[in-house]
PATI-744056 format. One record per residue (C-alpha): residue in one letter; y, x, z; residue number from 1. Coordinates in Angstrom, 2 decimals. Example, Ala and Ser with C-alpha at 12.3 -4.5 7.8 and 13.67 -1.06 7.14 Angstrom:
residuo:yy:xx:zz:num
A:-4.50:12.30:7.80:1 $
S:-1.06:13.67:7.14:2 $
END
This chain:
residuo:yy:xx:zz:num
X:54.00:116.35:-0.67:1 $
X:52.63:115.01:2.65:2 $
X:51.99:117.62:5.29:3 $
X:51.03:117.97:8.94:4 $
X:53.02:120.63:10.75:5 $
X:51.11:121.98:13.78:6 $
X:53.34:123.49:16.46:7 $
X:51.16:125.96:18.37:8 $
X:54.00:126.74:20.75:9 $
X:53.94:123.09:21.80:10 $
X:50.17:123.28:22.30:11 $
X:50.57:126.27:24.63:12 $
X:53.42:124.49:26.46:13 $
X:51.30:121.37:27.00:14 $
X:48.32:123.36:28.25:15 $
X:50.43:125.26:30.75:16 $
X:52.07:122.05:32.01:17 $
X:48.70:120.34:32.43:18 $
X:47.09:123.39:34.05:19 $
X:49.92:123.58:36.57:20 $
X:49.62:119.84:37.24:21 $
X:45.90:119.96:38.06:22 $
X:45.73:123.39:39.77:23 $
X:43.58:124.71:41.37:24 $
X:41.18:122.81:39.08:25 $
X:40.39:124.48:35.78:26 $
X:40.96:122.86:32.38:27 $
X:38.09:122.14:30.03:28 $
X:40.01:121.84:26.77:29 $
X:38.52:119.19:24.50:30 $
X:38.60:120.26:20.84:31 $
X:36.28:117.60:19.46:32 $
X:36.65:116.38:15.86:33 $
X:38.44:119.50:14.60:34 $
X:40.71:119.47:17.67:35 $
X:41.56:115.83:16.95:36 $
X:42.54:116.79:13.39:37 $
X:44.79:119.66:14.47:38 $
X:42.47:122.51:13.47:39 $
X:39.56:123.67:15.65:40 $
X:39.81:127.42:15.34:41 $
X:43.60:127.64:15.33:42 $
X:43.97:125.47:18.45:43 $
X:41.04:127.04:20.31:44 $
X:42.50:130.50:19.93:45 $
X:45.77:129.38:21.53:46 $
X:44.00:127.53:24.35:47 $
X:41.66:130.47:24.96:48 $
X:44.58:132.85:25.27:49 $
X:46.33:130.37:27.58:50 $
X:43.40:130.59:30.03:51 $
X:41.41:127.42:29.38:52 $
X:38.25:127.43:31.55:53 $
X:36.18:126.40:28.54:54 $
X:35.92:124.02:25.60:55 $
X:34.37:120.66:24.73:56 $
X:33.17:120.28:21.14:57 $
X:31.48:117.54:19.12:58 $
X:28.70:119.50:17.46:59 $
X:26.67:122.65:18.07:60 $
X:28.07:123.99:14.77:61 $
X:31.58:123.77:16.23:62 $
X:30.44:125.78:19.25:63 $
X:28.99:128.37:16.89:64 $
X:32.33:128.60:15.05:65 $
X:34.11:129.31:18.33:66 $
X:31.60:132.01:19.24:67 $
X:32.06:133.58:15.82:68 $
X:35.82:133.94:16.31:69 $
X:35.24:135.75:19.58:70 $
X:35.49:133.03:22.23:71 $
X:33.17:133.86:25.12:72 $
X:34.13:131.13:27.60:73 $
X:31.84:128.14:28.34:74 $
X:31.44:125.68:25.45:75 $
X:30.09:122.20:26.14:76 $
X:28.54:120.33:23.20:77 $
X:29.38:116.75:24.14:78 $
X:27.62:114.74:21.42:79 $
X:25.11:114.77:18.58:80 $
X:22.91:117.75:19.41:81 $
X:19.35:116.38:19.65:82 $
X:17.11:117.85:16.96:83 $
X:19.52:120.59:15.87:84 $
X:18.32:124.11:15.00:85 $
X:16.82:125.90:17.98:86 $
X:18.96:129.01:17.45:87 $
X:22.07:126.92:18.18:88 $
X:20.64:126.33:21.67:89 $
X:19.46:129.87:22.30:90 $
X:21.57:132.38:20.34:91 $
X:25.10:131.22:21.07:92 $
X:25.09:130.47:24.81:93 $
X:26.25:126.87:24.48:94 $
X:26.04:124.16:27.14:95 $
X:24.78:120.67:26.34:96 $
X:25.70:117.26:27.71:97 $
X:22.61:115.42:29.02:98 $
X:23.65:111.76:28.98:99 $
X:20.17:110.29:29.41:100 $
X:16.91:111.25:31.11:101 $
X:15.37:111.76:27.68:102 $
X:17.95:114.47:26.95:103 $
X:17.28:116.10:30.33:104 $
X:13.58:116.31:29.51:105 $
X:14.34:117.47:25.98:106 $
X:16.45:120.37:27.23:107 $
X:13.90:121.28:29.89:108 $
X:11.11:121.29:27.30:109 $
X:13.20:123.38:24.90:110 $
X:14.04:125.80:27.69:111 $
X:10.34:126.20:28.46:112 $
X:9.43:126.60:24.80:113 $
X:12.07:129.23:24.02:114 $
X:11.97:131.05:27.35:115 $
X:15.74:130.61:27.70:116 $
X:17.22:128.40:30.42:117 $
X:19.59:126.15:28.46:118 $
X:22.87:125.33:30.20:119 $
X:23.08:121.61:30.95:120 $
X:25.88:119.28:32.07:121 $
X:24.28:116.17:33.57:122 $
X:26.33:113.04:33.01:123 $
X:26.24:109.91:35.17:124 $
X:27.87:106.61:34.24:125 $
X:29.95:105.80:37.32:126 $
X:31.55:102.71:35.86:127 $
X:32.89:103.32:32.38:128 $
X:29.79:101.69:30.91:129 $
X:29.58:103.87:27.84:130 $
X:27.15:106.78:28.10:131 $
X:25.45:108.54:30.99:132 $
X:22.63:107.83:33.42:133 $
X:23.61:104.73:35.38:134 $
X:24.81:105.56:38.86:135 $
X:22.27:103.19:40.43:136 $
X:19.60:105.70:39.36:137 $
X:21.21:108.81:40.82:138 $
X:18.74:109.25:43.72:139 $
X:15.74:108.87:41.39:140 $
X:17.33:111.16:38.80:141 $
X:18.25:113.94:41.20:142 $
X:14.84:113.73:42.82:143 $
X:13.10:114.04:39.47:144 $
X:15.39:116.89:38.51:145 $
X:13.90:118.96:41.30:146 $
X:10.58:119.00:39.46:147 $
X:12.09:120.51:36.30:148 $
X:12.19:124.29:36.47:149 $
X:13.34:125.53:33.08:150 $
X:16.82:124.20:32.19:151 $
X:19.92:125.47:33.96:152 $
X:21.99:122.74:35.61:153 $
X:25.54:124.07:35.36:154 $
X:27.43:120.81:35.97:155 $
X:27.30:117.24:37.12:156 $
X:29.99:115.07:35.57:157 $
X:31.14:111.61:34.63:158 $
X:33.92:109.93:32.64:159 $
X:36.65:108.08:34.47:160 $
X:37.58:104.69:32.97:161 $
X:41.26:105.37:33.59:162 $
X:44.14:104.81:31.19:163 $
X:46.99:104.22:33.64:164 $
X:48.07:102.57:36.93:165 $
X:46.46:99.24:35.99:166 $
X:43.09:100.99:36.25:167 $
X:43.74:102.57:39.64:168 $
X:41.35:100.43:41.73:169 $
X:38.57:100.82:39.20:170 $
X:39.24:104.54:39.11:171 $
X:39.11:104.84:42.88:172 $
X:35.76:103.01:42.90:173 $
X:34.39:105.46:40.35:174 $
X:35.61:108.36:42.49:175 $
X:33.75:106.91:45.45:176 $
X:30.55:106.64:43.42:177 $
X:30.91:110.16:42.01:178 $
X:31.44:111.61:45.50:179 $
X:28.24:109.86:46.67:180 $
X:26.30:111.46:43.78:181 $
X:27.65:114.91:44.59:182 $
X:26.89:114.46:48.31:183 $
X:23.31:113.47:47.57:184 $
X:22.87:116.36:45.14:185 $
X:23.87:118.75:47.88:186 $
X:21.54:117.05:50.34:187 $
X:18.51:117.58:48.05:188 $
X:19.50:121.16:47.30:189 $
X:21.07:120.76:43.85:190 $
X:24.22:122.86:43.54:191 $
X:25.82:122.78:40.09:192 $
X:28.25:125.51:39.21:193 $
X:31.04:122.99:38.43:194 $
X:31.73:119.27:38.54:195 $
X:34.18:117.24:36.44:196 $
X:35.35:113.65:36.20:197 $
X:39.03:113.40:35.22:198 $
X:40.23:112.64:31.71:199 $
X:43.76:113.20:30.37:200 $
X:45.25:110.09:31.98:201 $
X:43.63:110.76:35.35:202 $
X:44.75:114.38:35.23:203 $
X:48.32:113.08:35.04:204 $
X:48.15:110.16:37.46:205 $
X:45.31:110.60:39.96:206 $
X:45.52:113.90:41.82:207 $
X:42.75:112.77:44.18:208 $
X:40.10:112.92:41.45:209 $
X:37.30:115.21:42.63:210 $
X:35.84:118.04:40.59:211 $
X:36.34:121.68:39.76:212 $
X:37.55:120.86:36.25:213 $
X:39.51:118.27:34.36:214 $
X:38.70:117.47:30.74:215 $
X:41.92:117.15:28.81:216 $
X:41.86:115.95:25.21:217 $
X:44.69:114.14:23.49:218 $
X:47.27:115.13:26.14:219 $
X:46.89:118.76:25.14:220 $
X:48.17:117.81:21.72:221 $
X:51.33:116.31:23.19:222 $
X:50.18:112.72:23.03:223 $
X:50.12:110.75:26.29:224 $
X:46.95:108.59:26.28:225 $
X:48.94:105.49:27.22:226 $
X:52.60:104.46:27.72:227 $
X:52.04:103.98:31.44:228 $
X:51.49:107.70:31.98:229 $
X:53.90:108.91:29.28:230 $
X:56.69:109.86:31.72:231 $
X:54.51:111.64:34.27:232 $
X:54.62:115.02:32.53:233 $
X:56.78:116.29:29.66:234 $
X:54.47:116.77:26.68:235 $
X:55.53:117.99:23.25:236 $
X:53.92:116.52:20.08:237 $
X:51.87:119.25:18.44:238 $
X:51.43:117.51:15.07:239 $
X:54.25:116.10:12.96:240 $
X:53.08:114.11:9.92:241 $
X:55.70:113.91:7.20:242 $
X:56.29:113.03:3.60:243 $
X:59.26:113.38:1.26:244 $
X:61.58:110.95:-0.47:245 $
X:60.70:110.39:-4.13:246 $
X:63.22:107.77:-5.20:247 $
X:66.11:105.76:-3.74:248 $
X:67.66:102.53:-4.95:249 $
X:70.32:100.17:-3.67:250 $
X:68.88:96.93:-2.26:251 $
X:71.12:93.95:-1.62:252 $
X:70.60:91.48:1.19:253 $
X:67.87:88.96:0.28:254 $
X:66.49:91.08:-2.54:255 $
X:62.87:92.24:-2.52:256 $
X:61.67:95.80:-2.00:257 $
X:59.59:97.30:-3.48:258 $
X:59.34:93.77:-4.90:259 $
X:60.01:90.28:-3.59:260 $
X:56.25:89.71:-3.18:261 $
X:56.17:92.08:-0.19:262 $
X:59.47:92.21:1.69:263 $
X:63.11:91.12:1.45:264 $
X:66.09:93.07:2.77:265 $
X:67.88:91.42:5.75:266 $
X:71.13:93.20:4.78:267 $
X:72.42:95.71:2.23:268 $
X:70.82:99.13:2.35:269 $
X:68.73:101.73:0.56:270 $
X:65.15:101.20:-0.56:271 $
X:63.34:104.49:-0.22:272 $
X:60.03:105.46:-1.85:273 $
X:57.99:108.13:-0.02:274 $
X:55.16:110.32:-1.33:275 $
X:52.74:109.40:1.50:276 $
X:50.16:106.66:1.08:277 $
X:46.86:105.55:2.57:278 $
X:44.89:108.35:0.84:279 $
X:46.21:110.55:3.66:280 $
X:44.37:108.44:6.23:281 $
X:47.56:106.81:7.50:282 $
X:46.55:103.14:7.97:283 $
X:48.24:100.87:5.43:284 $
X:48.08:98.07:7.99:285 $
X:50.95:99.80:9.78:286 $
X:53.31:98.52:7.08:287 $
X:55.90:96.04:8.42:288 $
X:54.84:97.06:11.97:289 $
X:55.56:100.77:12.39:290 $
X:58.70:102.86:12.16:291 $
X:59.39:106.21:10.52:292 $
X:62.04:108.85:11.26:293 $
X:64.84:109.88:8.94:294 $
X:67.51:112.26:10.23:295 $
X:66.14:111.67:13.73:296 $
X:66.60:107.90:13.59:297 $
X:64.04:105.11:13.37:298 $
X:63.73:102.88:10.33:299 $
X:61.06:100.31:9.43:300 $
X:58.06:101.01:7.24:301 $
X:58.29:98.03:4.85:302 $
X:56.80:96.24:1.90:303 $
X:53.39:97.70:1.06:304 $
X:51.52:100.99:0.82:305 $
X:49.62:102.28:-2.16:306 $
X:47.23:105.21:-2.33:307 $
X:50.05:107.71:-2.62:308 $
X:53.31:105.88:-1.84:309 $
X:55.02:103.99:0.96:310 $
X:58.48:102.52:1.51:311 $
X:61.25:102.35:4.07:312 $
X:64.68:100.72:4.26:313 $
X:67.60:102.87:5.39:314 $
X:71.24:102.05:6.08:315 $
X:74.31:104.30:5.99:316 $
X:74.81:107.11:3.51:317 $
X:72.50:107.24:0.54:318 $
X:69.37:109.36:1.24:319 $
X:68.52:112.13:-1.20:320 $
X:65.28:112.76:-3.03:321 $
X:63.25:115.49:-1.36:322 $
X:64.42:114.77:2.17:323 $
X:61.84:114.58:4.96:324 $
X:60.43:111.36:6.38:325 $
X:58.35:111.64:9.59:326 $
X:55.51:109.18:10.24:327 $
X:54.58:110.52:13.67:328 $
X:55.65:113.48:15.72:329 $
X:59.13:114.92:16.09:330 $
X:62.29:115.02:14.00:331 $
X:65.48:116.33:15.59:332 $
X:65.60:114.79:19.11:333 $
X:63.49:111.72:18.35:334 $
X:59.73:111.30:18.53:335 $
X:57.14:108.80:17.47:336 $
X:54.08:108.99:19.72:337 $
X:50.59:107.90:18.78:338 $
X:50.36:105.53:21.71:339 $
X:53.18:103.53:20.09:340 $
X:51.34:103.22:16.78:341 $
X:47.71:102.77:17.83:342 $
X:48.11:99.28:19.42:343 $
X:49.52:98.00:16.14:344 $
X:46.04:98.30:14.61:345 $
X:43.95:98.05:17.80:346 $
X:43.04:101.73:17.75:347 $
X:43.02:104.57:20.25:348 $
X:45.78:107.17:19.95:349 $
X:43.53:110.04:18.96:350 $
X:41.90:108.03:16.17:351 $
X:45.05:108.34:14.06:352 $
X:44.99:112.14:13.86:353 $
X:41.23:112.28:13.37:354 $
X:41.52:109.89:10.40:355 $
X:44.00:112.20:8.69:356 $
X:42.54:113.43:5.41:357 $
X:41.68:117.07:4.83:358 $
X:43.78:116.73:1.68:359 $
X:46.86:116.69:3.89:360 $
X:48.08:120.27:4.12:361 $
X:48.18:121.65:7.67:362 $
X:50.82:124.29:8.32:363 $
X:50.87:126.26:11.55:364 $
X:53.83:127.67:13.44:365 $
X:54.02:129.52:16.75:366 $
X:57.78:129.77:16.78:367 $
X:59.03:126.16:16.60:368 $
X:61.52:125.41:19.35:369 $
X:60.53:123.19:22.29:370 $
X:63.37:120.71:22.77:371 $
END
């Protein structure tokens, strides 16, 4: 039966390595999308105990869940909060990302209406071009902010468009713009409690990034955001996705497997049927592109994938039914990282774990060895 083993010891290890790397900056641990499919509450407890400064979540409801399990540190709701129930803004002491002037005014109005100053992180677009108030408007925005008296501005932040050394010049230009914004804020008397700019890749590769915090997402889960930063810090995969061998048959060179319509063996070996298919959320378009692990060695994912089955071709001794096949993560001393798989289907590394179906059993361990 397919399963996702979550190694909480690895999560703690990765957090401590990242925190040491970016010190004295604090770490805002991003646990969006159910901690990228790893389990929101389970991962947040570990990160909280490991001294995360605070948490970034997708929805107010996720922030409420963290409050209800006893987490008292700052929680930033990063997306999808406009129009949600008022008590989520006032009862649970959450912070909200204001990525447009409309959202700034919305939070100020809600603060006035409820009599509670709602914690706000104001986001500028310094060059990523995704969300945030465009940096060309920072003087106008900060000036207008002075006339709003109800919300609580706890942070000014941005998102660095940095995935590795190829983005260095663009990253340095964004840093320059961000520093100009912070300087002007200080000039007009706006003093946020914290500032943050760096993402996971920048936390690893650009120590000169300004800010009191770094926002680390996929790196916490042991997945370097790109191959160009993979060797900058030893990270341990937190999730291992695996299935089990159902059937094995001898396949001669030139013969098809699972039939000649899909793939033909380049030499003699063993055709192996596995109990993991696309119903798990593993993309079937990985077939004939990706590798799997068997006994700590890589073999090709071949042929086709059905809703509940996939196939590999293995050489050497005959595999046995019931043995483990790893699709990503760690087996013995070998690992398959998400950044290896995601380019095969033009995806981002963290998309793979967030696509994983809730029907895939998650099992949690805090005693797995770190190799």
